[in-house]
C-alpha positions in Angstrom: 0.0 0.0 0.0 1.4 3.4 -0.9 0.2 6.9 -1.7 -0.1 6.1 -5.4 -2.9 3.6 -4.9 -6.6 4.3 -5.1 -8.6 3.7 -2.0 -10.3 0.6 -3.3 -6.9 -1.0 -4.3 -5.3 0.1 -1.0 -8.0 -1.2 1.3 -8.3 -4.5 -0.6 -4.6 -5.1 -0.3 -4.7 -4.2 3.4 -7.5 -6.6 4.2 -5.8 -9.4 2.3 -2.5 -8.8 4.2 -4.5 -8.9 7.5 -6.4 -12.0 6.6 -3.3 -13.9 5.6 -1.5 -12.9 8.8 -4.4 -13.9 11.0 -4.8 -17.2 9.2 -1.1 -18.0 9.7 -1.1 -17.1 13.4 -4.3 -19.0 14.2 -2.8 -22.0 12.4 0.7 -21.8 13.9 0.4 -20.1 17.3 -3.2 -20.4 18.4 -2.2 -22.2 21.7 0.1 -19.3 22.8 -2.6 -16.8 22.1 -5.3 -18.9 23.8 -3.1 -19.2 27.0 -2.4 -15.5 27.1 -6.1 -14.7 26.5 -7.0 -17.0 29.5 -4.5 -15.1 31.6 -6.2 -11.8 30.8 -9.6 -13.2 31.7 -8.1 -14.7 34.9 -6.7 -11.3 35.9 -10.0 -9.6 35.2 -11.9 -12.2 37.3 -9.4 -11.8 40.1 -9.2 -8.0 40.3 -12.7 -6.9 39.4 -14.3 -7.8 42.8 -11.1 -6.9 44.7 -11.1 -3.4 43.2 -14.7 -2.8 44.3 -13.4 -3.2 47.9 -11.1 -0.2 47.7 -12.2 2.4 50.2 -15.0 4.6 48.8 -13.5 7.7 50.5 -10.0 6.5 49.8 -8.9 8.1 53.1 -7.4 5.1 54.8 -5.6 4.1 51.6 -3.5 7.2 51.3 -4.7 10.4 53.0 -5.1 9.2 56.5 -8.3 10.7 58.1 -8.7 13.4 55.4 -11.8 13.0 53.2 -11.3 13.0 49.5 -13.5 12.8 46.4 -14.8 9.3 45.8 -13.7 7.6 42.6 -14.0 4.1 41.3 -11.5 2.1 39.3 -12.3 0.3 36.1 -10.3 -2.9 35.7 -12.4 -3.9 32.7 -10.9 -1.1 30.6 -7.3 -2.1 31.5 -8.0 -5.8 30.5 -9.8 -4.7 27.3 -6.8 -2.8 26.2 -4.6 -5.9 26.8 -7.1 -8.2 24.9 -7.1 -5.7 22.0 -3.3 -5.9 22.0 -3.4 -9.7 21.7 -5.8 -9.5 18.7 -3.6 -6.9 17.1 -0.5 -9.0 17.6 -2.3 -12.0 16.0 -2.9 -9.7 13.0 0.8 -8.7 12.7 -0.1 -5.1 13.6 2.9 -4.6 15.8 2.6 -0.9 16.4 -1.1 -1.1 17.1 -0.5 -4.0 19.5 2.1 -2.1 21.4 -0.1 1.0 21.4 -2.9 -0.9 23.1 -0.5 -2.3 25.7 0.8 1.2 26.4 -2.8 2.4 26.9 -3.4 -0.5 29.4 -0.3 0.5 31.4 -1.2 4.2 31.2 -4.8 3.5 32.4 -3.4 1.4 35.3 -1.4 4.4 36.5 -4.4 6.7 35.8 -6.6 4.4 38.0 -4.0 4.4 40.9 -3.2 8.1 40.5 -6.7 9.3 40.8 -7.1 7.3 44.1 -4.0 8.9 45.6 -4.4 12.4 44.1 -8.2 12.9 43.7 -7.8 16.7 43.4 -6.5 16.1 39.9 -9.0 13.5 38.9 -11.1 16.1 37.0 -8.3 16.4 34.4 -9.2 13.5 32.2 -6.8 11.8 29.8 -7.2 13.3 26.4 -8.3 16.7 27.8 -6.6 20.0 27.2 -4.7 19.8 30.5 -4.3 16.0 30.7 -1.8 14.7 33.2 1.4 13.3 31.7 2.2 9.6 32.2 5.6 10.6 33.6 3.8 12.7 36.3 1.4 9.9 37.1 4.2 7.4 37.4 6.3 9.7 39.6 3.4 10.6 41.9 2.2 6.9 42.1 5.7 5.9 43.3 5.5 8.7 46.0 2.5 6.9 47.5 4.0 5.0 50.5 2.9 1.5 49.5 4.6 1.9 46.0 7.6 3.9 47.3 8.3 1.2 49.8 7.9 -1.6 47.3 9.8 -0.5 44.2 13.3 -1.4 45.3 12.3 -4.8 46.6 11.7 -6.1 43.1 14.5 -7.2 40.8 13.5 -7.6 37.2 15.8 -8.6 34.4 16.7 -5.6 32.2 18.6 -5.3 28.9 22.2 -6.5 28.6 22.1 -8.6 31.7 21.2 -5.7 34.1 18.6 -5.8 36.9 16.0 -3.2 37.5 13.6 -2.3 40.3 9.9 -2.0 39.7 10.0 1.7 38.8 12.9 1.2 36.4 11.4 -1.9 34.8 8.2 0.0 34.1 10.2 2.8 32.5 12.1 0.3 30.3 8.9 -1.5 29.2 7.1 1.8 28.5 10.0 3.0 26.4 9.9 -0.2 24.3 6.1 0.1 23.9 6.6 3.8 22.8 9.3 2.8 20.3 6.9 0.5 18.5 4.0 3.0 18.7 6.1 5.6 16.9 7.7 3.3 14.3 5.5 2.2 11.4 8.1 -0.2 9.8 9.9 -2.1 12.6 13.4 -3.2 11.9 13.0 -3.2 8.1 15.0 -0.9 5.9 14.0 -0.1 2.3 16.8 1.6 0.4 15.8 4.8 -1.2 12.1 4.4 -0.3 9.8 5.6 2.5 8.8 2.6 4.7 5.1 1.7 4.7 3.2 0.2 7.6 1.9 -2.7 5.6 5.3 -4.3 5.6 4.7 -4.9 9.3 1.9 -7.3 8.3 4.4 -9.7 6.8 6.9 -12.1 8.4 9.0 -10.1 10.9 10.5 -12.4 13.5 12.1 -9.7 15.6 9.0 -7.6 15.8 7.0 -10.7 16.7 9.5 -11.6 19.4 9.7 -8.1 20.8 5.9 -7.6 20.9 5.3 -10.9 22.7 8.0 -10.0 25.2 6.5 -6.6 25.9 3.1 -8.2 26.1 4.2 -10.6 28.8 6.2 -7.9 30.7 3.3 -5.4 30.6 0.8 -7.9 31.9 3.1 -8.9 34.8 3.7 -5.3 35.7 0.0 -4.4 35.6 -0.8 -7.4 37.8 1.9 -6.3 40.3 0.7 -2.7 40.4 -2.9 -3.8 40.9 -1.9 -6.2 43.6 0.0 -3.6 45.5 -2.9 -1.1 45.2 -5.4 -3.7 46.5 -3.1 -5.6 48.9 -5.3 -5.3 51.9 -7.9 -7.4 50.1 -5.6 -10.1 48.6 -6.6 -13.4 50.3 -4.9 -16.7 50.2 -7.0 -17.9 47.3 -5.9 -14.9 45.3 -2.3 -15.6 46.1 -2.7 -19.1 44.8 -3.9 -17.7 41.5 -1.1 -15.2 41.3 1.5 -17.8 42.0 0.1 -20.6 39.8 -1.3 -18.6 36.9 -0.2 -15.0 36.5 3.3 -14.2 37.9 6.8 -15.6 37.5 7.9 -17.3 40.7 10.6 -14.7 41.7 8.1 -11.8 41.1 5.5 -13.6 43.1 7.8 -14.2 46.0 8.6 -10.5 46.4 5.0 -9.6 46.0 3.9 -12.1 48.7 6.5 -10.6 51.1 5.1 -7.1 50.5 1.4 -8.2 50.9 2.0 -10.2 54.0 3.5 -7.3 56.0 
């Protein structure tokens, strides 16, 4: 697809590319996508009722005895973004998949941020004075429960490094943003402008990177939600987190935080 094509030719070619990509993925990798889809639904089932138990006035959660504006979280939106990312990945739409993952991570911070800082909750994402993700992330990690937790986690970083929770989130967010702003991942076309439809073809590195960021993003969101709701995490929830949703080393650290 390029600027010289008519709309009819362009849209026809686009749909054919998508259909071929989806057919190939469903045939070759359906089990991986199914397992990841089940993880998303499991996380939704786990956190939806727990999130409803967050204090309505949010006072005990962060502000002590001071009253604050009541706000409710929406776990469904977070999981819908992740599900959308999975579908986009199956369609070989790498930038779109990473964009949905980035939205899921941003909405997680938005949910937590508006609990801790309700005076800013009227400034909606997408508004003229929307809060920046960097500000939400920084302020979230100034909330005691997150500030006390971030250095207890050790995640694998690039080039054999280890990163704490805050640093790992920053690394994953930068990877997601790279794909969002790159229409033709890791493919160079000499003397020609790259076109996004090339991402619909075979691209092992983009597929590997997108799957890695998907897994990392889901783990980070589960950890963030667990810390936010830790007063309401019961033994049966821990069993699900351990057996189904988190790597063992991440779970071990999270369990230590929740049990204190």
